[in-house]
N, C-alpha and C positions, 0 to 999 in steps of 0.2 A: 753239827753247828755249835759254833759259839754265842750265847746269847751277849758277852760283854764284848762291848766294841773297844772300851779303854780305862785306864785306871786312874782319879786324881784325889792324891793323898789318902789314898789305902780303900777310897771311894768309887763302886763299879757305876761303869756309866754304860749301861744295855742299850741296843739296838732298838728296841722295842721305843724306847724311851726318845730318843734322836730322831725317828720317825715321827714320831706324835708331832712332837717338836716343832720340824722338818714343816709338817703338812700347816699346822699350826701361822708359822710365819708365811707362808707361800698364801693360805686361806687370808691375812690378815690384809696385806699386799692387793690384792682382789678385792675385795671388800671396800678398802681406800679408795680406791681406783675407781671403780663403779658407782661408790656414790658419793663424789665430785661430783661427777655427771649430771647426778640427781637434785647438786646444794644441799648437800645432809652436810654438816658438820664433823670434822676429821676427828676432833675431842669426843665428841659426842659417842662416833661409832665406836673409839677405841674403849672407850668406858663399856658400853654393850658387848664389843667383844671380850675384853677383862671378865668381864661380873658371867660372860654366856659361858665363857669354857671352864671355867669353876663350879658352875651350875651343868653344865653336860658330862662333865667329868664324873662328878655325884652323881648323876642321873643312871651314867652308862654302870658306874659301879654296882650301885643299887637295885638296877634291872637283873644286873649278873648277879649278884648275890640270891633277892630271893628266890631266884629259880634252881639258884645250888643251895637253898634252905638249909640241907640235911648236913655239909659239910660243913658250911661254915658257922653251924651251932655245936660241933665241936670242934672246931677251927677260930673262936671267932677271934683274933690278932692277924688272920692271914686276908681279914676283910680290906684290909690297909696295905698288902703289901703289890697295889696296883700294878708294880715295876716291870712283876714278872708277868703281868697279861690282867684281862679278865673286865675288859671292859667292850659291853655290849653298845652297838653303836645305836639299835633301838631305843636302848634308853638316854645315849646323850641326845639322838635326836627329837625324842617328844621332851624332855625337859629342859632341854635350848628352845626348840621352840614355842613352850609355855614363859618361859623366862624372855622371850624376845616380845610376846606381845604384849609384854604387861610392863617391860622398859616401853615399848611403841604408844601405849596409850599413855604413858605418863609423858612421855617427850613429844604426844601428840604430831606421831608419824603412821606414816601410813603401813599398815602390818604387812599386806600382801607385796606390799613395795620393795619394806625392807627385804621378804621372805627372795623375794626375784631378785636382789643382789646378792645375796646370801649364800641361796642355792647351788650353782658351779663352781663357786670357790669349797663350800663343804663338798663337793664330788671329790676335791684333788684332792683335800685333806684327809678322804675316805680311801682315795687310790691307794697315796703315800704310807698311809698308817697301818695295812694289810700286809707291806715291807716288816712290819713291827714284827707280827704276828708269824713272816716264814722265820726270823731268825729266833723268832722264841719256840719254832717247832709245835704252832697252833694253826687253826681254822683252814686245818689240810681235808686232803678226802679221803678216801676209804685205801686198802692196800694196795696196790702192781706190783708191776715187775719193773724191772728194770729197765730193761727191756722197751717195755709201757713209755716209761719218760724216754728212753733215748730216739725212740721213734718221732714223739713229738718235737724233735730237734732243740729241744731245752739246752741250755748253760747246763756247765758243767757243775756250776756252782749253783744250781738247783737242785738237780740230780740228787748232788750229795746232799744239800739241807733237806730233801724228803726223806731222806734215810734214818729213822726216827728207832732206836728202840730194835734194829736188826730189820725192819722193813722199808719199802718202800711205799712211801705214800703220793697220791691222786693229787699234784697243787691247786688245791681250788682260789686259795689265794690266791695267785697268779692270775689267772682267769677275772674274777671281782675287783681287782686292780686297773688290772686294760679297758676292762667294760665301765669302771668308773671314772677311769681316762678319759677314752673316746665319749663317755657319755656331757662330762663335764663341756669338753672340745665339741661338741654339737651345738648345748645348750649357747656359749659363748656363741659362738659362729652364727646361728638363731639371730639370738640376740642383737650382732653387733652389723647385720646384715640388713635389718629392717628397725624398727619403731614397732616392737611388739604390745600385743595388748596389756592390761594386769595382770597376773596369776597366769601365766603363761609358762613362761621359767620352772616356776613353782610346780607348775603343772606338771612338765616336763620330765624333772629334777623326780619327783617322785612317781610318773609312770616308769623311767628307766631304769632307777637304781630300784625299784618294786622288781622288774624283770629281770635283772641281774639277778640280786639276791634271792629271788622266789626259785629259781633255776637251780645256780652254787648250791644253795642250801640243801639240795638235794642228794648233793653230793658228799658233802658233809657229815663226821663220826664225831660233833662235840657239838652238835648244836642245845638251844635252850626248849626244854621241852613241857609242857601242858598234860599233864597225860598222855596221850597219844599225840600231838599236835605238836608242827613244830612251830614254836612263835615265831621266828623271823618270815618264814612263808607265810601265815597269816596278818603279820603284821603286813606283808608286802602286798597280800593283795589288797587289804584294805586301803595301804600307799599309793595303790594303781587308780582304784575308783575313785579316791579324794581328789587324783591329778587329772581323771578327766573332768570331772566335773566343775574342778578351776576350770579347763580347756574350755570347756563348753558353757562356761558362764560367760567367759571373756569373749565367746565367738555369737555368744547372743548377747550380750552388751553392745557388741560391735553394730550386730544389726539392729539393733533397736536404733541408733545413730545414726543408721541411716537411714530408714526410714523416715526419722523424723525430718 
């Protein structure tokens, strides 16, 4: 699989970068559209996304480097080679959320409301980002046979892309991508169907993505580890718990309002 999409003046443009950029653009459009419904200024949202994206990328890279510190201690210059991959989504989400919290606090915006606006858009961006991993030949599962992939009725270009170093690998990237896309559509559908309580969209995102990533991670061969613990599974469990708390809290608030 060729990682290079095309070349401009001797500079390679990678599929990885293209899919991340495409995810950012689509997420931006969706966030702007939803923000208008809540009367939030477009310029303010644009500033938040611009700086949040920078902080998120730094966080995603830092998270990845920390859990691969042995390699980067010997190859420090590679820390900056992000076009080759190595962005951990959980690091991006954690640093991005911290930035959004500070930003909302400064601009006097409800933090949880902003997370509800952002959540499904981020999930769609994640779905697209996994295709960047596909072209980079990463975020895949273990070795499988050609017949296994063929029996899954996958397009030939995916089967061929899963042929890495003379072996075929299970396309975990594909199932995470599809899972994120379905999760985002469900959250948007629920959000648009009726006026849902504050924190529900954020809670659903944390639960959906937590479940998706927990099971996907069990098949991946390139997991970031802390001793014998797969960090993505650990973070996913925490995400599911926080998501349940957010939804339970919104239900309790609704109950209290009805009792009043």
